[in-house]
Gaussian input, Z-matrix of N, CA and C with variables (Angstrom, degrees):
# hf/3-21g

backbone

0 1
 N
 C     1     B1
 C     2     B2     1     A1
 N     3     B3     2     A2     1     D1
 C     4     B4     3     A3     2     D2
 C     5     B5     4     A4     3     D3
 N     6     B6     5     A5     4     D4
 C     7     B7     6     A6     5     D5
 C     8     B8     7     A7     6     D6
 N     9     B9     8     A8     7     D7
 C    10    B10     9     A9     8     D8
 C    11    B11    10    A10     9     D9
 N    12    B12    11    A11    10    D10
 C    13    B13    12    A12    11    D11
 C    14    B14    13    A13    12    D12
 N    15    B15    14    A14    13    D13
 C    16    B16    15    A15    14    D14
 C    17    B17    16    A16    15    D15
 N    18    B18    17    A17    16    D16
 C    19    B19    18    A18    17    D17
 C    20    B20    19    A19    18    D18
 N    21    B21    20    A20    19    D19
 C    22    B22    21    A21    20    D20
 C    23    B23    22    A22    21    D21
 N    24    B24    23    A23    22    D22
 C    25    B25    24    A24    23    D23
 C    26    B26    25    A25    24    D24
 N    27    B27    26    A26    25    D25
 C    28    B28    27    A27    26    D26
 C    29    B29    28    A28    27    D27
 N    30    B30    29    A29    28    D28
 C    31    B31    30    A30    29    D29
 C    32    B32    31    A31    30    D30
 N    33    B33    32    A32    31    D31
 C    34    B34    33    A33    32    D32
 C    35    B35    34    A34    33    D33
 N    36    B36    35    A35    34    D34
 C    37    B37    36    A36    35    D35
 C    38    B38    37    A37    36    D36
 N    39    B39    38    A38    37    D37
 C    40    B40    39    A39    38    D38
 C    41    B41    40    A40    39    D39
 N    42    B42    41    A41    40    D40
 C    43    B43    42    A42    41    D41
 C    44    B44    43    A43    42    D42
 N    45    B45    44    A44    43    D43
 C    46    B46    45    A45    44    D44
 C    47    B47    46    A46    45    D45
 N    48    B48    47    A47    46    D46
 C    49    B49    48    A48    47    D47
 C    50    B50    49    A49    48    D48
 N    51    B51    50    A50    49    D49
 C    52    B52    51    A51    50    D50
 C    53    B53    52    A52    51    D51
 N    54    B54    53    A53    52    D52
 C    55    B55    54    A54    53    D53
 C    56    B56    55    A55    54    D54
 N    57    B57    56    A56    55    D55
 C    58    B58    57    A57    56    D56
 C    59    B59    58    A58    57    D57
 N    60    B60    59    A59    58    D58
 C    61    B61    60    A60    59    D59
 C    62    B62    61    A61    60    D60
 N    63    B63    62    A62    61    D61
 C    64    B64    63    A63    62    D62
 C    65    B65    64    A64    63    D63
 N    66    B66    65    A65    64    D64
 C    67    B67    66    A66    65    D65
 C    68    B68    67    A67    66    D66
 N    69    B69    68    A68    67    D67
 C    70    B70    69    A69    68    D68
 C    71    B71    70    A70    69    D69
 N    72    B72    71    A71    70    D70
 C    73    B73    72    A72    71    D71
 C    74    B74    73    A73    72    D72
 N    75    B75    74    A74    73    D73
 C    76    B76    75    A75    74    D74
 C    77    B77    76    A76    75    D75
 N    78    B78    77    A77    76    D76
 C    79    B79    78    A78    77    D77
 C    80    B80    79    A79    78    D78
 N    81    B81    80    A80    79    D79
 C    82    B82    81    A81    80    D80
 C    83    B83    82    A82    81    D81
 N    84    B84    83    A83    82    D82
 C    85    B85    84    A84    83    D83
 C    86    B86    85    A85    84    D84
 N    87    B87    86    A86    85    D85
 C    88    B88    87    A87    86    D86
 C    89    B89    88    A88    87    D87
 N    90    B90    89    A89    88    D88
 C    91    B91    90    A90    89    D89
 C    92    B92    91    A91    90    D90
 N    93    B93    92    A92    91    D91
 C    94    B94    93    A93    92    D92
 C    95    B95    94    A94    93    D93
 N    96    B96    95    A95    94    D94
 C    97    B97    96    A96    95    D95
 C    98    B98    97    A97    96    D96
 N    99    B99    98    A98    97    D97
 C   100   B100    99    A99    98    D98
 C   101   B101   100   A100    99    D99
 N   102   B102   101   A101   100   D100
 C   103   B103   102   A102   101   D101
 C   104   B104   103   A103   102   D102
 N   105   B105   104   A104   103   D103
 C   106   B106   105   A105   104   D104
 C   107   B107   106   A106   105   D105
 N   108   B108   107   A107   106   D106
 C   109   B109   108   A108   107   D107
 C   110   B110   109   A109   108   D108
 N   111   B111   110   A110   109   D109
 C   112   B112   111   A111   110   D110
 C   113   B113   112   A112   111   D111
 N   114   B114   113   A113   112   D112
 C   115   B115   114   A114   113   D113
 C   116   B116   115   A115   114   D114
 N   117   B117   116   A116   115   D115
 C   118   B118   117   A117   116   D116
 C   119   B119   118   A118   117   D117
 N   120   B120   119   A119   118   D118
 C   121   B121   120   A120   119   D119
 C   122   B122   121   A121   120   D120
 N   123   B123   122   A122   121   D121
 C   124   B124   123   A123   122   D122
 C   125   B125   124   A124   123   D123
 N   126   B126   125   A125   124   D124
 C   127   B127   126   A126   125   D125
 C   128   B128   127   A127   126   D126
 N   129   B129   128   A128   127   D127
 C   130   B130   129   A129   128   D128
 C   131   B131   130   A130   129   D129
 N   132   B132   131   A131   130   D130
 C   133   B133   132   A132   131   D131
 C   134   B134   133   A133   132   D132
 N   135   B135   134   A134   133   D133
 C   136   B136   135   A135   134   D134
 C   137   B137   136   A136   135   D135
 N   138   B138   137   A137   136   D136
 C   139   B139   138   A138   137   D137
 C   140   B140   139   A139   138   D138
 N   141   B141   140   A140   139   D139
 C   142   B142   141   A141   140   D140
 C   143   B143   142   A142   141   D141
 N   144   B144   143   A143   142   D142
 C   145   B145   144   A144   143   D143
 C   146   B146   145   A145   144   D144
 N   147   B147   146   A146   145   D145
 C   148   B148   147   A147   146   D146
 C   149   B149   148   A148   147   D147
 N   150   B150   149   A149   148   D148
 C   151   B151   150   A150   149   D149
 C   152   B152   151   A151   150   D150
 N   153   B153   152   A152   151   D151
 C   154   B154   153   A153   152   D152
 C   155   B155   154   A154   153   D153
 N   156   B156   155   A155   154   D154
 C   157   B157   156   A156   155   D155
 C   158   B158   157   A157   156   D156
 N   159   B159   158   A158   157   D157
 C   160   B160   159   A159   158   D158
 C   161   B161   160   A160   159   D159
 N   162   B162   161   A161   160   D160
 C   163   B163   162   A162   161   D161
 C   164   B164   163   A163   162   D162
 N   165   B165   164   A164   163   D163
 C   166   B166   165   A165   164   D164
 C   167   B167   166   A166   165   D165
 N   168   B168   167   A167   166   D166
 C   169   B169   168   A168   167   D167
 C   170   B170   169   A169   168   D168
 N   171   B171   170   A170   169   D169
 C   172   B172   171   A171   170   D170
 C   173   B173   172   A172   171   D171
 N   174   B174   173   A173   172   D172
 C   175   B175   174   A174   173   D173
 C   176   B176   175   A175   174   D174
 N   177   B177   176   A176   175   D175
 C   178   B178   177   A177   176   D176
 C   179   B179   178   A178   177   D177
 N   180   B180   179   A179   178   D178
 C   181   B181   180   A180   179   D179
 C   182   B182   181   A181   180   D180
 N   183   B183   182   A182   181   D181
 C   184   B184   183   A183   182   D182
 C   185   B185   184   A184   183   D183
 N   186   B186   185   A185   184   D184
 C   187   B187   186   A186   185   D185
 C   188   B188   187   A187   186   D186
 N   189   B189   188   A188   187   D187
 C   190   B190   189   A189   188   D188
 C   191   B191   190   A190   189   D189
 N   192   B192   191   A191   190   D190
 C   193   B193   192   A192   191   D191
 C   194   B194   193   A193   192   D192
 N   195   B195   194   A194   193   D193
 C   196   B196   195   A195   194   D194
 C   197   B197   196   A196   195   D195
 N   198   B198   197   A197   196   D196
 C   199   B199   198   A198   197   D197
 C   200   B200   199   A199   198   D198
 N   201   B201   200   A200   199   D199
 C   202   B202   201   A201   200   D200
 C   203   B203   202   A202   201   D201
 N   204   B204   203   A203   202   D202
 C   205   B205   204   A204   203   D203
 C   206   B206   205   A205   204   D204
 N   207   B207   206   A206   205   D205
 C   208   B208   207   A207   206   D206
 C   209   B209   208   A208   207   D207
 N   210   B210   209   A209   208   D208
 C   211   B211   210   A210   209   D209
 C   212   B212   211   A211   210   D210
 N   213   B213   212   A212   211   D211
 C   214   B214   213   A213   212   D212
 C   215   B215   214   A214   213   D213
 N   216   B216   215   A215   214   D214
 C   217   B217   216   A216   215   D215
 C   218   B218   217   A217   216   D216
 N   219   B219   218   A218   217   D217
 C   220   B220   219   A219   218   D218
 C   221   B221   220   A220   219   D219
 N   222   B222   221   A221   220   D220
 C   223   B223   222   A222   221   D221
 C   224   B224   223   A223   222   D222
 N   225   B225   224   A224   223   D223
 C   226   B226   225   A225   224   D224
 C   227   B227   226   A226   225   D225

   B1=1.4513
   B2=1.5480
   B3=1.2402
   B4=1.4292
   B5=1.5595
   B6=1.3150
   B7=1.5020
   B8=1.4884
   B9=1.3290
   B10=1.4260
   B11=1.5488
   B12=1.3261
   B13=1.4125
   B14=1.5031
   B15=1.4122
   B16=1.4639
   B17=1.5529
   B18=1.3005
   B19=1.5058
   B20=1.5317
   B21=1.3106
   B22=1.4563
   B23=1.5661
   B24=1.2770
   B25=1.4621
   B26=1.5097
   B27=1.2821
   B28=1.4946
   B29=1.5379
   B30=1.2871
   B31=1.4793
   B32=1.5473
   B33=1.2988
   B34=1.4925
   B35=1.5177
   B36=1.3397
   B37=1.4787
   B38=1.5350
   B39=1.3295
   B40=1.4990
   B41=1.5447
   B42=1.2846
   B43=1.4496
   B44=1.4821
   B45=1.3586
   B46=1.4640
   B47=1.4897
   B48=1.3234
   B49=1.4597
   B50=1.5095
   B51=1.3484
   B52=1.4158
   B53=1.5125
   B54=1.3810
   B55=1.4577
   B56=1.5811
   B57=1.2925
   B58=1.4509
   B59=1.5462
   B60=1.3712
   B61=1.4176
   B62=1.5134
   B63=1.2740
   B64=1.4691
   B65=1.5685
   B66=1.2949
   B67=1.5245
   B68=1.4734
   B69=1.3133
   B70=1.4640
   B71=1.5243
   B72=1.3459
   B73=1.5178
   B74=1.5105
   B75=1.2913
   B76=1.4964
   B77=1.5040
   B78=1.3192
   B79=1.4591
   B80=1.5565
   B81=1.3053
   B82=1.5034
   B83=1.5333
   B84=1.3151
   B85=1.4441
   B86=1.4977
   B87=1.3923
   B88=1.4898
   B89=1.5195
   B90=1.2871
   B91=1.4779
   B92=1.5929
   B93=1.3117
   B94=1.4629
   B95=1.5260
   B96=1.3507
   B97=1.5046
   B98=1.5423
   B99=1.3417
   B100=1.4820
   B101=1.5036
   B102=1.3665
   B103=1.4729
   B104=1.4903
   B105=1.3200
   B106=1.4595
   B107=1.4802
   B108=1.3514
   B109=1.4895
   B110=1.5513
   B111=1.2894
   B112=1.4726
   B113=1.4928
   B114=1.2868
   B115=1.4127
   B116=1.5231
   B117=1.3392
   B118=1.3873
   B119=1.4975
   B120=1.3537
   B121=1.4669
   B122=1.5171
   B123=1.2813
   B124=1.4896
   B125=1.5412
   B126=1.3960
   B127=1.4180
   B128=1.5677
   B129=1.2836
   B130=1.4380
   B131=1.5398
   B132=1.3359
   B133=1.3792
   B134=1.5911
   B135=1.3401
   B136=1.4339
   B137=1.5330
   B138=1.3346
   B139=1.4374
   B140=1.5458
   B141=1.3931
   B142=1.4650
   B143=1.5147
   B144=1.3688
   B145=1.4409
   B146=1.5611
   B147=1.2777
   B148=1.4173
   B149=1.5152
   B150=1.3325
   B151=1.4779
   B152=1.4949
   B153=1.3766
   B154=1.5105
   B155=1.5081
   B156=1.2407
   B157=1.5042
   B158=1.4975
   B159=1.3472
   B160=1.4605
   B161=1.4679
   B162=1.3891
   B163=1.4389
   B164=1.4961
   B165=1.3167
   B166=1.5297
   B167=1.5025
   B168=1.3060
   B169=1.4887
   B170=1.5210
   B171=1.3262
   B172=1.4422
   B173=1.5672
   B174=1.3602
   B175=1.3807
   B176=1.5526
   B177=1.3350
   B178=1.4228
   B179=1.4770
   B180=1.3121
   B181=1.5231
   B182=1.5356
   B183=1.3099
   B184=1.4563
   B185=1.5085
   B186=1.3240
   B187=1.4322
   B188=1.5864
   B189=1.3401
   B190=1.4312
   B191=1.5364
   B192=1.3425
   B193=1.4863
   B194=1.5223
   B195=1.2896
   B196=1.5207
   B197=1.5015
   B198=1.3860
   B199=1.4615
   B200=1.5124
   B201=1.3064
   B202=1.5444
   B203=1.5686
   B204=1.2809
   B205=1.5450
   B206=1.5070
   B207=1.3183
   B208=1.4150
   B209=1.5208
   B210=1.3828
   B211=1.4575
   B212=1.5390
   B213=1.3108
   B214=1.5087
   B215=1.5053
   B216=1.3110
   B217=1.3977
   B218=1.5484
   B219=1.2582
   B220=1.4478
   B221=1.4733
   B222=1.3454
   B223=1.4370
   B224=1.4843
   B225=1.2891
   B226=1.5265
   B227=1.4713
   A1=110.12
   A2=121.70
   A3=122.46
   A4=111.49
   A5=115.22
   A6=118.23
   A7=110.35
   A8=114.80
   A9=122.26
   A10=108.49
   A11=119.34
   A12=123.11
   A13=110.01
   A14=117.00
   A15=117.10
   A16=107.30
   A17=108.44
   A18=118.75
   A19=110.50
   A20=115.29
   A21=120.55
   A22=110.76
   A23=119.90
   A24=119.28
   A25=109.86
   A26=118.78
   A27=122.26
   A28=111.55
   A29=116.79
   A30=121.74
   A31=108.75
   A32=117.16
   A33=121.37
   A34=106.92
   A35=120.07
   A36=123.85
   A37=105.14
   A38=118.86
   A39=122.32
   A40=108.51
   A41=117.72
   A42=120.59
   A43=113.06
   A44=118.27
   A45=124.92
   A46=113.34
   A47=118.51
   A48=122.95
   A49=112.26
   A50=115.00
   A51=124.65
   A52=108.61
   A53=116.50
   A54=116.01
   A55=109.35
   A56=113.73
   A57=120.30
   A58=110.36
   A59=116.36
   A60=116.60
   A61=113.09
   A62=117.13
   A63=120.13
   A64=111.79
   A65=114.62
   A66=117.68
   A67=111.59
   A68=118.42
   A69=121.82
   A70=110.14
   A71=116.42
   A72=118.29
   A73=110.37
   A74=116.66
   A75=118.90
   A76=113.29
   A77=118.50
   A78=121.47
   A79=109.50
   A80=114.60
   A81=118.72
   A82=111.36
   A83=118.93
   A84=122.20
   A85=111.93
   A86=118.25
   A87=120.82
   A88=109.93
   A89=120.66
   A90=122.12
   A91=109.68
   A92=113.69
   A93=119.72
   A94=109.84
   A95=117.20
   A96=118.26
   A97=113.14
   A98=112.55
   A99=118.58
   A100=106.03
   A101=110.91
   A102=117.83
   A103=110.86
   A104=117.55
   A105=124.10
   A106=105.52
   A107=114.09
   A108=120.35
   A109=111.80
   A110=114.18
   A111=116.43
   A112=113.81
   A113=116.97
   A114=124.16
   A115=114.98
   A116=116.13
   A117=122.01
   A118=115.23
   A119=112.87
   A120=117.82
   A121=112.65
   A122=116.27
   A123=119.59
   A124=107.08
   A125=114.73
   A126=121.51
   A127=109.59
   A128=113.20
   A129=122.93
   A130=110.66
   A131=116.20
   A132=124.18
   A133=107.22
   A134=111.76
   A135=117.93
   A136=108.03
   A137=118.67
   A138=124.17
   A139=110.77
   A140=117.23
   A141=119.28
   A142=112.11
   A143=116.02
   A144=121.78
   A145=111.69
   A146=116.54
   A147=120.41
   A148=111.10
   A149=116.85
   A150=119.82
   A151=112.48
   A152=115.76
   A153=120.01
   A154=107.58
   A155=118.90
   A156=122.39
   A157=109.05
   A158=118.62
   A159=121.12
   A160=112.89
   A161=117.17
   A162=120.58
   A163=114.13
   A164=113.19
   A165=117.49
   A166=110.14
   A167=118.41
   A168=119.38
   A169=112.78
   A170=117.11
   A171=119.94
   A172=107.92
   A173=116.85
   A174=119.29
   A175=112.44
   A176=117.19
   A177=120.63
   A178=112.88
   A179=118.11
   A180=123.34
   A181=105.80
   A182=120.73
   A183=122.20
   A184=110.06
   A185=117.98
   A186=121.51
   A187=110.81
   A188=115.83
   A189=116.97
   A190=111.43
   A191=113.98
   A192=118.42
   A193=109.69
   A194=116.38
   A195=120.43
   A196=112.24
   A197=114.35
   A198=117.87
   A199=114.70
   A200=113.74
   A201=120.86
   A202=107.47
   A203=115.95
   A204=116.17
   A205=109.19
   A206=117.69
   A207=126.49
   A208=112.21
   A209=114.90
   A210=121.61
   A211=107.80
   A212=114.57
   A213=118.06
   A214=107.20
   A215=117.01
   A216=120.64
   A217=110.92
   A218=118.74
   A219=123.96
   A220=109.43
   A221=115.57
   A222=119.70
   A223=112.35
   A224=119.46
   A225=122.49
   A226=111.46
   D1=128.21
   D2=179.37
   D3=-84.29
   D4=149.98
   D5=177.29
   D6=-77.10
   D7=148.57
   D8=179.75
   D9=-71.97
   D10=136.84
   D11=-177.79
   D12=-67.50
   D13=-47.02
   D14=-176.54
   D15=-113.34
   D16=148.49
   D17=-175.49
   D18=-115.75
   D19=144.43
   D20=170.43
   D21=-67.84
   D22=160.86
   D23=175.79
   D24=-63.30
   D25=-34.73
   D26=176.34
   D27=-62.20
   D28=-36.27
   D29=177.73
   D30=-68.59
   D31=-40.96
   D32=179.62
   D33=-66.01
   D34=-39.50
   D35=-176.68
   D36=-62.84
   D37=-42.17
   D38=-179.10
   D39=-66.19
   D40=-44.51
   D41=180.00
   D42=-60.26
   D43=-43.27
   D44=-179.67
   D45=-85.17
   D46=-12.19
   D47=-175.87
   D48=59.50
   D49=49.57
   D50=178.02
   D51=-136.35
   D52=171.00
   D53=-176.01
   D54=-79.90
   D55=162.72
   D56=178.90
   D57=-64.05
   D58=-33.54
   D59=179.01
   D60=-71.39
   D61=-28.50
   D62=171.45
   D63=-64.23
   D64=-46.61
   D65=175.17
   D66=-59.36
   D67=-45.58
   D68=179.00
   D69=-56.79
   D70=-43.91
   D71=178.51
   D72=-63.42
   D73=-42.98
   D74=178.57
   D75=-61.94
   D76=-34.94
   D77=177.03
   D78=-72.75
   D79=-50.09
   D80=-177.38
   D81=-61.21
   D82=-33.89
   D83=-178.58
   D84=-80.26
   D85=-10.15
   D86=-179.84
   D87=89.00
   D88=-0.94
   D89=-179.18
   D90=-66.04
   D91=-41.74
   D92=179.61
   D93=-114.45
   D94=112.03
   D95=-178.41
   D96=-61.75
   D97=136.53
   D98=179.15
   D99=-151.31
   D100=170.07
   D101=173.63
   D102=-125.12
   D103=155.81
   D104=177.73
   D105=-112.01
   D106=125.18
   D107=-175.72
   D108=-128.94
   D109=161.11
   D110=173.17
   D111=82.37
   D112=165.43
   D113=179.82
   D114=-64.67
   D115=-26.91
   D116=177.67
   D117=-94.43
   D118=0.24
   D119=176.24
   D120=64.46
   D121=52.97
   D122=-179.49
   D123=-85.49
   D124=140.46
   D125=-178.44
   D126=-83.59
   D127=144.38
   D128=171.79
   D129=-138.58
   D130=144.37
   D131=179.46
   D132=-120.93
   D133=125.19
   D134=-178.86
   D135=-71.22
   D136=133.35
   D137=-177.21
   D138=-54.13
   D139=-41.16
   D140=-179.85
   D141=-63.55
   D142=-35.73
   D143=177.69
   D144=-67.97
   D145=-37.40
   D146=175.70
   D147=-64.91
   D148=-43.77
   D149=176.47
   D150=-59.83
   D151=-38.57
   D152=177.80
   D153=-66.99
   D154=-43.39
   D155=179.20
   D156=-56.84
   D157=-48.37
   D158=179.74
   D159=-59.02
   D160=-46.27
   D161=174.99
   D162=-56.11
   D163=-42.63
   D164=179.97
   D165=-65.65
   D166=-35.68
   D167=176.60
   D168=-69.09
   D169=-32.89
   D170=176.80
   D171=-65.00
   D172=-44.50
   D173=-178.81
   D174=-65.97
   D175=-41.53
   D176=174.74
   D177=-60.20
   D178=-43.02
   D179=-179.72
   D180=-63.78
   D181=-46.18
   D182=-177.89
   D183=-59.31
   D184=-42.77
   D185=179.44
   D186=-66.88
   D187=-37.13
   D188=177.85
   D189=-65.95
   D190=-43.54
   D191=179.17
   D192=-57.41
   D193=-43.95
   D194=179.52
   D195=-59.83
   D196=-42.45
   D197=179.72
   D198=-73.26
   D199=-21.20
   D200=-173.62
   D201=-128.22
   D202=74.22
   D203=-178.71
   D204=-66.93
   D205=152.71
   D206=177.04
   D207=-58.51
   D208=-42.23
   D209=-177.53
   D210=-125.30
   D211=155.49
   D212=178.21
   D213=-77.60
   D214=146.22
   D215=176.28
   D216=-67.44
   D217=144.04
   D218=-178.43
   D219=-64.13
   D220=137.84
   D221=175.88
   D222=-76.72
   D223=135.69
   D224=-179.98
   D225=-81.05

């Protein structure tokens, strides 16, 4: 079975383990790229864009951890 190219916001919420309203905010703010389709303007997120978003968040988190270590370096 092939994966669906486009995901509903509810699918994205499940993938990220967050609420649908959080995903909607991420889309509306431009944080997560999405398209609006159909007469009712339903939002869809391309699976590849979601994977890119996740990779970006890993990189941002790694940079944050580097800048904010859990413990202070020992003074020499």
